C-alpha positions as CSV (number, residue, x, y, z in Angstrom):
1,M,2.4,97.6,40.4
2,R,3.3,94.6,38.3
3,V,6.9,93.4,37.8
4,H,7.9,90.4,35.8
5,V,11.1,88.6,36.8
6,V,13.2,86.2,34.6
7,S,16.5,84.4,35.1
8,D,18.6,81.9,33.2
9,V,17.5,83.2,29.8
10,H,20.3,81.2,28.0
11,G,19.7,82.5,24.5
12,N,15.8,82.5,24.6
13,S,15.4,85.9,22.9
14,R,12.1,85.0,21.3
15,D,10.3,84.6,24.7
16,L,12.3,87.4,26.2
17,A,10.8,89.9,23.7
18,A,7.4,89.1,25.2
19,A,8.4,88.7,28.9
20,G,7.5,92.3,29.8
21,T,4.1,92.3,28.3
22,G,1.5,93.6,30.8
23,A,4.2,94.6,33.3
24,D,5.4,97.9,34.6
25,A,9.0,96.7,34.6
26,L,11.1,93.6,33.8
27,V,13.8,92.3,36.2
28,C,16.4,89.9,34.8
29,L,18.7,87.9,37.1
30,G,21.3,87.0,34.6
31,D,22.7,84.1,32.6
32,L,21.8,85.5,29.2
33,V,24.5,83.4,27.4
34,L,23.8,79.9,26.1
35,F,27.1,78.0,26.2
36,L,25.7,74.5,26.5
37,D,22.1,73.3,26.7
38,Y,21.8,70.2,29.0
39,A,18.5,69.3,27.4
40,D,19.2,70.0,23.8
41,H,22.9,69.2,23.0
42,S,22.7,70.9,19.6
43,R,22.1,74.4,21.1
44,G,24.8,76.8,22.3
45,I,28.3,78.0,21.7
46,F,30.0,74.6,22.5
47,P,28.0,72.5,20.0
48,D,28.3,75.2,17.4
49,L,32.1,74.8,17.7
50,F,32.5,71.0,18.5
51,G,29.3,69.3,17.5
52,A,26.3,67.9,19.4
53,A,28.0,64.5,20.0
54,N,30.9,66.2,21.9
55,A,28.4,68.4,23.7
56,G,26.4,65.3,24.8
57,A,29.6,63.7,26.1
58,L,30.5,66.7,28.1
59,V,27.1,66.9,29.6
60,E,27.3,63.2,30.6
61,L,30.6,63.7,32.3
62,R,29.5,66.8,34.2
63,T,26.3,65.1,35.3
64,A,28.2,62.2,36.6
65,R,30.5,64.6,38.4
66,R,33.5,63.3,36.5
67,F,34.9,66.9,36.3
68,E,38.5,66.0,35.6
69,E,37.4,63.9,32.6
70,A,35.1,66.7,31.4
71,R,38.0,69.2,31.7
72,E,40.3,66.8,29.7
73,L,37.7,66.5,27.0
74,G,37.5,70.3,26.9
75,R,41.3,70.7,26.8
76,R,41.5,68.2,23.9
77,L,38.8,70.0,21.8
78,W,40.1,73.4,22.5
79,G,43.6,72.3,21.7
80,E,42.4,71.1,18.3
81,L,40.9,74.5,17.7
82,D,44.1,76.3,19.0
83,G,46.0,74.2,16.4
84,T,44.1,76.1,13.6
85,G,45.6,79.4,14.8
86,V,42.3,80.7,16.0
87,S,42.2,82.2,19.5
88,R,39.6,80.5,21.7
89,E,39.0,83.8,23.5
90,S,38.1,85.6,20.3
91,V,35.9,82.8,19.2
92,I,34.0,82.7,22.5
93,E,33.7,86.5,22.7
94,G,32.4,86.7,19.1
95,A,29.7,84.2,19.9
96,V,28.8,85.9,23.1
97,R,28.6,89.3,21.4
98,R,26.2,87.9,18.8
99,Q,23.9,86.5,21.5
100,Y,24.1,89.8,23.6
101,A,23.2,91.9,20.5
102,E,20.0,89.8,20.1
103,L,19.1,89.5,23.8
104,F,19.6,93.1,24.9
105,A,17.6,94.2,21.9
106,A,14.7,92.1,23.2
107,F,14.6,93.8,26.7
108,P,11.6,96.1,27.2
109,T,11.8,99.5,28.8
110,P,12.3,99.6,31.7
111,T,14.5,96.6,32.5
112,Y,16.6,96.2,35.6
113,A,19.3,93.5,35.2
114,T,22.2,91.8,37.0
115,Y,24.8,89.3,35.8
116,G,24.7,85.5,36.0
117,N,27.7,83.3,36.5
118,V,28.0,82.6,32.7
119,D,27.8,86.3,31.7
120,I,30.7,88.6,30.8
121,P,30.1,91.8,32.7
122,R,32.7,93.9,30.8
123,L,30.6,93.5,27.6
124,W,27.3,94.6,29.0
125,P,27.8,98.4,28.7
126,E,28.2,98.0,24.9
127,Y,24.7,96.4,24.6
128,A,22.5,97.8,27.4
129,G,20.4,100.5,25.9
130,P,19.0,103.6,27.7
131,G,16.0,101.5,28.9
132,T,18.1,98.9,30.7
133,T,19.6,99.6,34.1
134,V,22.4,97.2,35.1
135,L,23.0,96.8,38.9
136,D,25.4,94.7,40.9
137,G,25.8,95.3,44.7
138,Q,23.3,98.2,44.2
139,R,19.7,99.1,45.0
140,I,17.0,100.9,43.3
141,E,13.3,101.9,43.9
142,I,10.7,100.3,41.7
143,G,7.1,101.3,42.3
144,G,7.7,102.4,45.9
145,R,9.7,99.2,46.9
146,V,13.4,99.0,47.3
147,F,15.1,96.3,45.2
148,G,18.7,95.2,45.8
149,F,20.7,93.4,43.1
150,V,23.7,91.1,43.5
151,G,25.0,89.3,40.4
152,G,27.4,86.5,39.6
153,G,28.2,83.2,41.2
154,L,30.6,81.7,43.6
155,T,33.7,79.7,42.6
156,T,33.1,76.2,41.3
157,P,35.0,73.4,39.5
158,M,33.2,74.6,36.3
159,G,35.1,77.8,36.3
160,T,32.4,79.9,34.5
161,P,33.1,83.5,33.5
162,Y,31.7,85.5,36.4
163,E,32.5,83.5,39.5
164,I,33.9,85.4,42.6
165,S,35.1,84.6,46.0
166,D,32.8,84.2,49.0
167,E,34.3,87.3,50.5
168,E,33.7,89.5,47.5
169,Y,30.1,88.2,47.2
170,A,29.5,88.9,50.9
171,A,30.7,92.4,50.5
172,K,28.2,93.0,47.7
173,I,25.4,91.6,49.8
174,E,26.4,93.9,52.7
175,A,26.5,96.9,50.3
176,V,22.9,96.3,49.3
177,G,21.7,96.4,52.9
178,E,18.0,96.3,53.9
179,V,15.7,96.1,50.9
180,D,12.1,94.9,50.2
181,V,13.1,92.6,47.4
182,L,16.6,91.0,47.3
183,C,17.4,89.9,43.7
184,T,20.4,87.6,43.1
185,H,21.4,85.1,40.5
186,I,22.3,82.3,42.9
187,P,20.1,81.1,45.8
188,P,20.7,81.2,49.5
189,D,22.7,78.3,50.8
190,V,19.7,76.1,51.6
191,P,20.0,72.4,50.4
192,E,16.5,72.1,48.9
193,L,17.0,75.3,46.9
194,C,20.5,74.4,45.7
195,Y,19.9,70.8,44.6
196,D,19.2,70.2,40.9
197,I,17.2,67.1,40.5
198,V,18.0,66.6,36.8
199,A,21.7,67.4,36.9
200,R,21.8,65.4,40.2
201,R,24.1,67.8,42.0
202,F,24.2,70.7,44.5
203,E,24.8,74.1,42.9
204,R,26.6,76.7,45.1
205,G,24.3,78.9,47.2
206,S,25.4,81.8,49.3
207,A,25.8,81.7,53.1
208,A,26.1,85.5,53.1
209,L,22.8,85.7,51.3
210,L,21.1,83.4,53.7
211,H,22.5,85.4,56.6
212,A,21.1,88.6,55.0
213,I,17.7,87.1,54.6
214,R,17.6,86.1,58.3
215,T,18.9,89.4,59.6
216,T,17.4,92.0,57.2
217,R,14.2,90.1,56.5
218,P,13.3,91.3,53.0
219,R,9.7,90.5,51.8
220,Y,11.2,88.5,48.9
221,S,14.4,86.8,47.9
222,L,14.3,86.2,44.2
223,F,16.9,84.1,42.3
224,G,17.5,81.5,39.6
225,H,20.7,79.6,38.7
226,V,19.3,76.1,39.7
227,H,17.4,75.0,36.7
228,Q,15.4,72.1,38.2
229,P,15.5,72.7,42.0
230,L,14.2,70.2,44.5
231,A,12.1,73.1,46.0
232,R,11.1,76.2,44.0
233,R,10.1,78.2,47.0
234,I,10.4,78.2,50.8
235,R,9.8,80.7,53.6
236,I,12.7,81.8,55.9
237,G,11.0,83.7,58.7
238,G,9.0,86.4,56.9
239,T,10.8,86.2,53.6
240,E,9.4,84.4,50.6
241,C,12.4,82.8,48.8
242,V,11.5,82.0,45.2
243,N,13.4,80.4,42.3
244,V,11.9,82.5,39.5
245,G,12.5,79.7,37.0
246,H,14.6,78.5,34.1
247,F,13.4,81.0,31.5
248,N,15.2,79.3,28.7
249,A,12.9,76.3,29.1
250,T,9.7,77.8,30.4
251,G,9.5,81.1,28.5
252,A,7.3,82.4,31.3
253,P,8.3,85.2,33.8
254,Y,7.6,85.1,37.5
255,V,5.0,87.8,38.4
256,L,5.3,90.1,41.4
257,E,2.4,92.3,42.1
258,W,1.6,94.8,44.9
């Protein structure tokens, strides 16, 4: 059995269309939407609306952890857009819908997917075709192994679309229970897995996920979210914990075989 795993697609539909080649199934761990590309400030919803220069300024402020200044820049730019009589919600949703139409069409059959923190879950049923199974706080058997899926991220100053409380996230981890492969968007709360060496900050990992790894001992814990982690993989007891990679940048899936 061969399963390809991707995460943090962020608009890379071209490589996504080939990500399942040679695999029996594709697993996607979320963040399909590209709002702002930290490497190329001309790509994404934000620069399409406000230009690459403003996108670069926002990236610089966020990277320096000057979050209040970043929020103020955002408020000013969105305020100018609001002044035109256009609803920011409708503008964002329209852009997300265009990306989803292209990205979901690129998924091979079968695909098993969960949400990232920048995704909008309520839109997924409109775009997921019959070959795509969406799971969140649920489990499924693939090739004789049980895979559990938990989507979304934990609350942060960024306020991305699908952030939930620690308690809600822990409840989904508990609902999944014992599995062979635990698939999440965010990593367990381990410093070297959570630190992004380019953004120079710790992303939020889950303590509940770390507890589940230690107590239920899955063969694999697979995740994304941290684009340039200090460590891409570590072992916790008998569990191989793997950041499957920033697919937007690499275009290459992680390969799981048994």
